[in-house]
N, C-alpha and C positions, 0 to 999 in steps of 0.2 A: 656969884660965880664968878669966876676970875677968868680970863680970856682964854688962859692955858687949858682951865678947865673943860670949857666950851668946845676946843679944839680936840682936845681927847675922847669927849664924847662922840663928836660927829666923826672921827677918825673909825672909832668901835662899831657906830652906828652903818658908815659907809659900807664897811667890810661885810657887817652883818645885811644887809640890803643886799649888798651885790649878791652873795652869793647864794640866796637864797630866792626861791622864785613867786612864793606868796608873800603878801605883806598886807594884812589886814586894818584897818582903822573903825574903833568902837569906841562908841560915847557908854564910859563907863562910872558916870557921876553919881546914881543910886546905890553902888555895890560898898558894901561895909568891909572891912579888913578882911574880916573873915571870908569873905566870897570871895575877895581878890584873892588869895590865896587857895580858895579852892581853885578857882582858872588857873593858875600857877602849877598847882599840881597835876590837873588834867592837861596841862602843855606839854610839864615835862614828860608826861608817860609817853608822847608820840614825839618827842624830841622837838617840841616847840618853842620858842622864845616867846614871852609875854614882858611890856616894859611901859611905863609911863614914859612918854617923851613931849618936851616942850616944842612945838607947830614948828616957831621959828630954824631950830637945831634941825628937827626931821626934814622940813624941807630943804637945807641944806645939807644932808645928807644924800636925799634921794635925789635932788640936781646935780649932785655929784657922782650918781652911779646912773645916769640916766634913765631915773624910773620918775619922772616928774609928771605932773597932771591932774594929782589928786587935788581937792580942794582941801585943806586944812580947817575947819573953826572949832574956837571951845578948846574943852580940856578931851585930850583923847590917850587910850592907849592902843599900843600897837601890838599885832600879833602876828609873826611872819616864822615859816619856816616852806617843806615841800606844798605843792598845791592840796592833796588831799587830807594832808594830818593839819594842816593852819585850817582850811575852812571847815572840818571836821569839829575843831574846838571851839571857833567861834560860834559855828552853828547851832551846835550844841548848846553853849554855855546860854547863849540868847533864848533859847528854847525856854530853858528852865527856869530864867530871870527877866524874862522877857520886861518886863515892869521899870528894871533898874539898866539894862543895858542893852546896845542897839548897836547893829555893824551898820557904818557910816559910810565906808567906800574901801577900795582896793586896789590893789595893782599885781595883777597876776598876767605871767607867763608873757614879762614885755608890755604890757597896753592895762590900763583903767577899767576896773571889772566893775559891774552894778553889784548892787545889794543881791540882787534876786540868781547873777552868776555865781556867787560865792557860795549861796544856799543849795543850789543846784547842783554845784562842786561836793559837796558836802556829804549829799546822797549816794554819789558814784563809791563802788569799793575800794576798801584798800587795799594795798598790793597782797595784802596774806590774805582777803579774803576773796579777793580774782583770782587768786591761785588756787587756792579750796575751789571752788566754782569750777575752772578749767579744769582742773586733776579731776572731779567727779564727773566733767561731761568725757574727758578724755580717758577716762575707765571703764564708761559706759560703750557695751558689746553694740557694734553695728545694726545688731538685731532692733536696737530703738529705732534706729532710721527707717528699717525696712516696714517695720509693725504700723508706725505713722502715714510713711505711704501708701501701705497698700489698704488701711483703713479709707484713705482718700480715694484710692482705686477703685475699691469695691462700691464704694457711695456713688460713684460716676460712673457705672460696670454698663448703663445700658442707654447712654449716650454716643453720639459719632465722631464728634471730633474730639481729638486729641492733643494734650499736651505730653511731651516727653521728657523726662528728667535723665540727665545722665550724671553721676556723679563721678567727681574727680579728686581722689582720697592719696594724697603720699607726697613726695617727693617726685619734681620732676628731673627724671633720666634718663638716660638713652639704654637703660638694662633694667633687670628684675621687673616684667612686666606687671607680676602677679600683685607684688607690693608698692610698686612704684607709678607714676603716671609718665607713660613713653609716648610716643607720637603714635608707633604703632597700635595701641592698645588704644588709644583715642579714635584713631582712623576707623579700627575694628568696631567701634559701636557707633560711630558716625555712619558705618554701612547699615547696619540695623534701621535708621529710622527709614530707610528708603522703602523697607517693609511695613509698614508702620501706615492705615490709612487715613486718610484725613487729619492729616500731621498738622497742626495748626501753631505751633512755636515750641518752642526747645528750652528747658530749664537746669542753668549748669549748675549745680551744688558742689562750691569749690572748695575744701579742706587742703593748703599744702603752703609749706613755706618758700616754697621756691624749689630752685633748681637751674638747670640747664638751660644756659640764654640761647641756644641754639632750638633745641627743643621747645622751649617757647614759645620762639618765633614760629616755628613751623605749625604748631599748634594752634598758635595765631590765627596764620593764612589760612589754614583747612578750615576754623571756624569760620573765617569771613567770607566764605564761598556759599555758604548755605542762605536758602532763598529762605527761612522762616525765621522771623523773631528770634532775638536769646535773650533771656533774661537770667540772671546771677542769682545766685543764694549761697553768702558767704558762710562757712562753719566758723569752727575755733581759731584757725587762721586762712586767711588769705593775704600771703603777703609775696612781696618781690614778683619771680615767676607765677605764682598764683594769681596775683594781678594783675601782671603784664596779659594774661590769659582772659582776667575779669572783663577787660576792655573792649572785648568784643561784645558784651551785654549793652543791651540799649538800656538795661533797668537794673541798678547794682542793688541787692539788698543784705545789709550786715546784721548781726543781733549787738547789743550793749558792748558786749567784750571780746567780740573777734578782732583777731589783732592784722589789721591791713596794713595797706601802705608800700614801707620797705622798696620806695622807687632806687634806686640804684646799681651799681656791678662791684660784685666782689670778687678779682681773680686772683688764682694761687697756682703759685708754679712749685712743683715738688726741685729741692735742689739738696744734692747730699754730697757735695765735691768735700767739703769739711767731716763731714762723718766716714766719707774714704781714706782721707790724710792720715784722720788718725788712728785706723785700723793699719795704715802702711799700708794700703792696697794701691797699685797702681794701675790704672785703667787707657788704654790708648782708644782712642778710637778714629775712623779716617770716612770723610764727606768732601763734599762737592758743593759750592755754592754755599751763598750768604742765609742763616738761618738755622743752620745745622745744631747750633747751642742749644735750642730750643727745644731737641728732639731728644736729648742729653742730657737726664739728670743727675748724672755723674762729674759735670763740666758746670764752672761759672759762667752764670748768663752775660752776654755782652751787650754794651750799650746799645748799638744798635737795635738787636733782639728784644731789650728793652722796651725802648720807644715804640717798637711795633708792636709791642702786648699791649701797652698803655693806651695807643693808638686804636685798635681794636676794643679795648675797653670800652674806651670814650664814644665809640661808631656805637656799640648795645645800648650805652647810656642812651645817647641821643636819640635812637631808634627807639627805645623805649619809652621817651619822653614823650616822643610824636606821639605815637600810640594812645598816650594818656589825654594829651594836650586834645586830640582832635576827638576821643571819646566824650572827654570832661568839659570840653568848650571853655578853654583855658589858656593863654597865651605863655610863652618860656618863664617870663618875671613871673607870674604868679604862681605855676610848679614850682619853680624853683628853692622859695620860700617852703614848700612842704614835703620836696623829696629828699636827695642828698642822702638816702637809705633811712631816712626817720619810721620809725613805726607808730602808728596812732590806734585809738580803740575806734570801736564802731561809731559811740555814740559822736567823738571826734572828728572820726572819719566823715560824717554827715556834715556838719558843721564847715569843712573846709573843701565839700563838692568830691569828694574821693567814693562818695555812696552816695545814692538817690532817697531810699528807706531804711528804717530800720524794723525788720521783721523777722519773725523766720520762713522758712521753707514755704511753709502753705500758705502764708503771708503773700511771697513772691510770688505762688503759680496762680491762687486767687487775684492777684493785680493783673497777671499776664490775661487772665479769663477775663479780668471786668474790661480791659484795654482794647482786648479784640472782640469784644461782647460775644463772647461765647455762654448762651445761655445753660447748655447740657453741653458737658463735655467729661472724658475719662482721663487718666494720668496712669501713663504707661513708663515704669520703670526700666532703663537701658541697663543701669550698674549698678553695684554695688560690690565694696573691697573692706578692707580691714579698717581700724582705726587708725587715727594718727599718730599716737603716740609709739602704736608700735611700728610705723614705720619711719618716725622720725629714730627709733633704735637700732636700724640698720644702716646709720649713715656711719661711715667707718672713713678713719682720718690718719692712716700710718706718714704723710708725709707732709702734714700741717703744723705751720708755728704754732705757739702756743698760746700766741693773742688769737687766730680764729679761730684755734680750738676749744677755746676756752669762751667766746661767742657762741660755738657753737651749742657747746654744754650747756651753756645757759637756756636757750630754746629747749633742749631735752628735759631740762629742769622745770618747765612750766615757767621760765622766764622769756619777758616780751623782748627777746635778739634774736633777730631775723634776717639771713643771709641771703644772697640771691649770687649763685654759682656761673660764673662764663662756664662756655660750652664742654669743651675738648679734651678736658683735663681730666686724668684718673687718679680718683682720689684712695 
């Protein structure tokens, strides 16, 4: 092989390795040509690449894209693509050809990964499988939640000590208390706790993609005043403002497919000056003092006002992070690596210390009872509302940019993009 040929191969490998988050190295020496073609066919279906590469060339390419660290020995075949697809191809093929094909090492999501991690990731549901699961859950009537808790309630009916459950379902907003989470309806439910005798603890069942920063902070402060311990059970989504509220919990539970995190702030400002100009509509406004333009969507926002809004947004973000750092025992550097609006599955969130346990609502209640050493207890349901899917369909966005609109529509279409809205801007 000439020097130019080697350079060309390295260049192509660099492009492939840089673009893909998972690179898996396998021993294939026992495979026939027919078996190799079967592996390539299986990979092609999932848009995964398979190629035999010399270790020297692979090492150069990996080092050049800062994905070094894997020990490459003997003859290897390389499999790369997105995490789930690549790991599924490798693990499934090894399962059916265990004597001839072995996973040796991998580089996944910026670090060297063990064989165990590859196999663990391969067992996670694909995007399509996950969406199907979410659809099944989101389409389920809230009565299922009711039935499950009522059974638990009846089981513990004769006991004296009580664990209360408050269900917080929907978008966090300043209006529509029947469909959304508002400060007023949370306060109303917390007032009911005063009527519960022998109340030992509170479980918050949170199913929310977030919403108003102001309302999230007000609810957070209200919950922090409670004298009983708070545990949190996350539903399908507990992200952004939902997670903000969840930081009041002493122990956080999620299921494997909960979408959580989204520790970040998005601010939206409606501005229709260009539209009015196109319509040849002339509007004049009068005001006194700085910042008047922030109240007028028919005028372009001035630089001073932009800086003020950005400053406010950064303040909200800092406060959000501060709550998380205190609750989860992290420093700013550790949190910043997993914050910045990133969304995580529950199984991932546990690994990065955003949640404590993987489990159901019942697991959360039982854990609280065990921690409080309650031999006999009853469960009292304080709130039940509609499904998350129903509340998401109520989000209206008449003056939102197309980019932001698409992200919200992703969420409405059961894709894991979650937004966090700043406080007082009406959509």
